[in-house]
Each structure stands twice: as C-alpha cells, then as structure tokens.
C-alpha positions in Angstrom: -133.1 17.2 160.6 -131.8 14.8 163.2 -131.4 15.6 166.9 -127.7 15.6 166.6 -127.7 18.0 163.7 -130.2 20.2 165.5 -128.0 20.3 168.6 -125.0 21.2 166.6 -126.8 23.9 164.8 -128.1 25.5 168.0 -124.7 25.2 169.6 -123.2 27.2 166.7 -125.9 29.8 167.0 -125.3 30.1 170.8 -121.5 30.4 170.3 -122.1 33.7 168.6 -122.9 35.3 172.0 -119.7 34.4 174.0 -117.5 35.1 171.0 -119.0 38.5 170.6 -118.9 39.2 174.4 -115.2 38.1 174.5 -114.4 40.7 171.8 -115.8 43.5 173.9 -112.8 43.3 176.2 -110.5 44.7 173.4 -113.1 47.1 172.0 -114.0 48.6 175.4 -110.4 48.8 176.6 -109.0 50.5 173.4 -112.0 52.4 172.1 -114.7 53.2 174.7 -114.3 55.5 177.7 -113.3 53.6 180.8 -114.5 56.1 183.5 -118.2 56.2 182.7 -119.6 52.8 183.5 -123.3 53.7 183.9 -123.4 55.9 180.8 -121.4 53.4 178.7 -123.6 50.5 179.8 -126.8 52.4 179.1 -125.6 53.4 175.6 -124.8 49.8 174.9 -128.2 48.5 176.1 -130.8 51.1 175.1 -130.0 51.3 171.4 -129.8 47.5 171.2 -133.2 47.3 172.9 -134.8 49.9 170.6 -133.3 48.1 167.5 -134.8 44.8 168.5 -138.1 46.4 169.5 -138.4 48.0 166.1 -137.9 44.5 164.5 -140.3 42.8 166.9 -143.0 45.5 166.9 -144.5 44.2 170.1 -144.9 45.4 173.6 -145.0 43.3 176.7 -148.3 41.8 177.8 -149.4 40.5 181.2 -146.6 38.9 183.3 -144.0 40.0 180.8 -144.0 43.6 182.1 -142.6 42.5 185.5 -140.6 39.6 184.1 -138.8 42.0 181.7 -138.0 44.3 184.5 -136.5 41.5 186.7 -134.5 40.0 183.8 -133.4 43.4 182.6 -131.9 44.2 186.0 -130.3 40.8 186.4 -129.0 40.2 182.8 -128.3 43.8 181.8 -128.3 46.5 184.5 -126.5 44.8 187.4 -124.4 42.5 185.1 -122.9 45.3 183.0 -122.2 47.5 186.0 -120.7 44.8 188.2 -118.5 43.5 185.4 -117.1 47.1 184.9 -116.5 47.5 188.7 -114.7 44.2 189.0 -112.5 45.0 186.0 -111.5 48.3 187.7 -110.7 46.6 191.1 -109.1 43.4 189.9 -106.5 42.3 187.4 -108.4 41.3 184.3 -107.1 37.7 184.6 -108.7 37.3 188.0 -112.0 38.9 187.0 -112.2 36.8 183.9 -111.4 33.6 185.8 -114.2 34.3 188.3 -116.6 34.9 185.4 -115.5 31.7 183.7 -117.1 29.7 186.6 -120.5 30.6 185.2 -121.0 27.2 183.5 -121.0 25.5 186.9 -123.3 28.1 188.3 -125.7 27.8 185.3 -125.8 24.0 185.7 -126.4 24.1 189.5 -129.0 26.8 189.2 -130.8 24.9 186.4 -130.8 21.9 188.7 -132.3 23.9 191.6 -134.8 26.1 189.7 -135.7 24.0 186.7 -135.2 20.5 187.9 -132.7 19.8 185.1 -130.5 17.1 186.6 -127.0 17.7 185.2 -125.3 15.0 183.2 -122.0 14.0 184.8 -120.2 15.0 181.6 -121.6 18.6 182.0 -120.3 18.9 185.5 -116.9 17.4 184.6 -116.7 19.5 181.5 -117.4 22.7 183.4 -114.7 21.9 186.0 -112.2 21.0 183.3 -113.1 24.2 181.4 -112.7 26.4 184.5 -109.3 24.8 185.2 -108.3 25.6 181.7 -109.3 29.2 182.0 -107.3 29.3 185.2 -104.2 28.1 183.4 -104.9 30.4 180.5 -105.5 33.6 182.5 -104.0 33.6 185.9 -100.8 35.4 186.3 -98.0 34.6 188.7 -98.9 37.3 191.2 -101.5 40.0 191.6 -103.2 41.9 194.4 -106.7 40.6 195.0 -109.2 43.2 196.2 -112.0 41.4 198.2 -114.5 44.0 196.9 -113.5 43.3 193.4 -113.9 39.6 193.9 -117.3 40.2 195.4 -118.3 42.3 192.4 -117.1 39.6 189.9 -119.0 36.8 191.8 -122.1 39.0 192.0 -122.0 39.6 188.3 -121.6 35.9 187.6 -124.5 35.0 189.9 -126.7 37.8 188.7 -126.4 36.8 185.0 -126.7 33.1 185.8 -129.9 33.6 187.8 -131.3 35.8 185.0 -130.5 33.3 182.3 -132.0 30.4 184.2 -135.2 32.5 185.0 -135.4 33.4 181.3 -135.4 29.7 180.5 -138.0 29.0 183.2 -140.3 31.8 182.0 -139.9 30.9 178.3 -143.5 30.4 177.0 -143.1 30.7 173.3 -143.3 34.5 173.2 -141.2 36.0 170.4 -137.5 35.8 171.3 -136.6 39.1 169.7 -139.4 40.8 171.5 -138.5 39.4 175.0 -134.8 40.3 174.5 -135.7 43.8 173.5 -137.8 44.3 176.6 -135.0 43.1 178.9 -132.4 45.4 177.2 -134.8 48.4 177.5 -135.6 47.7 181.1 -131.9 47.2 182.1 -130.8 50.2 180.0 -133.4 52.4 181.5 -132.3 51.5 185.0 -128.7 52.3 184.0 -129.6 55.6 182.4 -131.4 56.7 185.5 -128.4 55.7 187.6 -126.1 57.7 185.2 -128.3 60.8 185.5 -128.5 60.6 189.3 -124.8 60.1 189.8 -123.8 62.6 187.0 -121.8 60.0 185.2 -121.2 62.3 182.2 -121.3 61.9 178.5 -118.6 60.2 176.4 -116.7 62.1 173.6 -118.4 62.0 170.3 -115.9 61.0 167.7 -115.6 58.4 165.0 -113.8 55.7 166.9 -116.2 56.0 169.9 -119.2 55.9 167.6 -117.9 52.8 165.8 -117.1 51.2 169.1 -120.6 51.7 170.5 -122.1 50.6 167.2 -120.2 47.3 167.4 -121.0 46.6 171.1 -124.7 47.6 170.6 -125.5 45.8 167.4 -123.2 42.7 167.5 -122.1 42.2 171.1 -125.5 43.1 172.6 -128.5 42.9 170.2 -127.3 39.9 168.1 -125.4 38.2 171.0 -128.3 38.3 173.4 -130.8 36.9 170.8 -128.4 34.1 170.0 -127.8 33.3 173.7 -131.5 33.2 174.6 -132.1 31.1 171.6 -129.6 28.6 172.9 -131.2 28.6 176.3 -134.5 27.9 174.6 -133.3 24.9 172.6 -130.4 23.4 174.5 -129.8 22.1 178.1 -128.6 24.9 180.3 -125.4 22.9 181.1 -124.5 22.8 177.4 -125.1 26.5 177.0 -122.9 27.2 180.0 -120.0 25.2 178.5 -120.3 27.1 175.2 -120.1 30.2 177.3 -116.4 29.3 178.0 -115.7 30.7 174.5 -116.0 34.2 176.1 -112.6 34.3 177.9 -111.1 32.2 175.2 -112.0 34.8 172.6 -110.7 37.6 174.8 -107.3 36.0 175.1 -107.2 35.1 171.4 -107.9 38.7 170.4 -105.4 39.9 172.9 -102.8 37.9 171.1 -103.8 39.1 167.6 -104.6 42.8 168.4 -102.3 43.6 171.3 -99.5 41.2 170.4 -99.6 39.1 173.6 -97.6 35.9 173.4 -98.9 32.6 174.9 -96.6 30.3 176.7 -96.8 26.6 177.4 -99.1 27.1 180.3 -101.5 29.2 178.3 -101.6 26.7 175.4 -102.4 23.9 178.0 -105.2 26.1 179.3 -106.6 26.5 175.8 -106.6 22.8 175.3 -108.4 22.2 178.6 -111.1 24.8 177.7 -111.7 23.2 174.4 -111.8 19.7 176.0 -114.4 20.9 178.6 -116.6 22.3 175.8 -116.2 19.2 173.7 -116.9 16.8 176.6 -120.3 18.4 177.3 -121.2 18.6 173.6 -120.2 14.9 173.1 -122.4 13.8 176.0 -125.3 15.7 174.5 -124.8 14.2 171.0 -124.5 10.6 172.4 -127.8 11.1 174.3 -129.5 12.6 171.2 -128.3 9.6 169.1 -129.6 7.1 171.6 -133.0 8.9 171.8 -133.2 9.0 168.0 -132.3 5.3 167.8 -134.9 4.3 170.3 -137.6 6.3 168.6 -136.9 4.7 165.2 -136.9 1.1 166.5 -140.7 0.7 166.6 -141.0 2.0 163.0 -138.4 -0.5 161.7 -140.1 -3.4 163.6 -143.5 -2.4 162.2 -142.1 -2.4 158.7 -140.7 -5.9 159.1 -144.0 -7.1 160.6 -146.0 -5.8 157.7 
C-alpha cells in the first residue's frame, strides 16, 4: 500500500471519532439527563473502559500506571466535565466554536512538546476551518459568560494536551489496552466526584439505556480507539483538522433530527470547514507522494544500470 493510500485510510479511521463525538450533542440533549454531569460522564467512561479492557485482557505495566492516570484525567475526566459545564453556561454555538479551535492548539502543542514543525498548510487549514465553524455556528447575539468561556477553553486545552502526550508516550503498547486504561482512570475519578457531591442516579428506562449504550460503545470506546490510532499514524496537525468534523456533524444532525434550517452564512461556513480539512489532507498527500517518488528513484536507476 502506498503512503498516500495509507494516509487516506488512517484519515478515514480517525474521522470515525469526531463524527461520533458530534452525534453526542443530539443524543445527550434529547435522551440523557442534563443535570447529572459527573454521573453521566462516569457512566459513559467506565463501561467503555471495561469493554475495551475485556477485549485487550491486559493491565498497565511500569510507567503506564501513572501515564494512564494522567491521560485519563486530561482526556476523559476533566474534558467530559468541563464540556458539560461550558454547555450549561454558554450558548451551544459559542461553546462549540471555542472547542473548534482545537486543531490549532493540537498543532502548536505538537510543535512545542513533540518537535513536529507544522506545515504551513496545516496552520492555514486550521485557521480556515475555525473561521468556517464561526460562520456555521455563531448566532447574531448571545450573552457570553466569562466562566463558561474559561470552561470551554480549559476543556479544549485539557484534551489537546492529553492527546499530544498520548502521542509522545506511544511506545507500541496495544492501543485498545492503553485506551481502556485511560477511560477507566478518568471514569473512576468522575465516579468518586459523583459520589462525593451526591450527583444522583439517572432514571432507568429504555431511551436512557439506549442513549448510554450508544455514547459508551460508539461515541467513547470505538471513537477513542479510532482517534488514538490516528494520532499514532498521522501528523498531529492532520488529526486536528479531521477533528473539525465534530461540530460539522453536530450541525448536520441538528438539521436532520431537530429540523434546523441552514442559511447562506451557514452554507458558507460548511464550505470553509471542508476546505480547511481538505487543505491539510492535500498537503500531507503531496508530501507523501514526493517521499514515495524519491524513495523509488534509486531502484529505477539501479534497474537501468543493470
């Protein structure tokens, strides 16, 4: 398989994660209880972690005990809780737009922590994508709570740092196993927080069980494995651009499920988001083709010489 085909394949695998995460807006809003953030987040993380642990059948060893705790708090515990709080304090458009800046944060953090110098196309693509999300989601007027903005920024930074650290600490350990450890660590922290604060227990009925089943299996277990697989096989900037599919999916499902109507401004925003993703992917494909061409040149020359 060529480098270009390999990049395309891993980009498609990675895209499962933001699409699944984007769908949780509709599921959470219409099916899951909205006033129990710690319990809801714990019920999302712990079963997913147990499911993946049953598949991996492997416990952490050595440094992975403390690494799992750190990544679990950043990627799961803090992230799930802060996203909920920002959604409560801000209009969803503002919260989603702040979160959509994560491609830029991922690229800059990868530069600082991993030494991955970002390609100009990745930076430009991230900026274009964020502008598109702004056009897509921002309303004409809305009260902005500073605490809500702080929670949204903290959620974005927390997950971005966690994802970059996961890339830095990647050492070939089974991906399903490391993902399960992170989910269990973050879920355990959330469960303790729910118990201490008396967050309560959600109603047990068919819609709620189906909703938690979806966010646990698809939007958490499957999505996190696909996301970390992308981080392991693609440049962090490329993964960040694919992440823009998260708010894009949320808006698309809002139109289909809730019946929202997109105007000219929203369609322009959609076009910019897709252009931002495509710009970064095109740059990666061009570099992969050039590398493949250079590596094949000596072989062709040797064949002619023989």
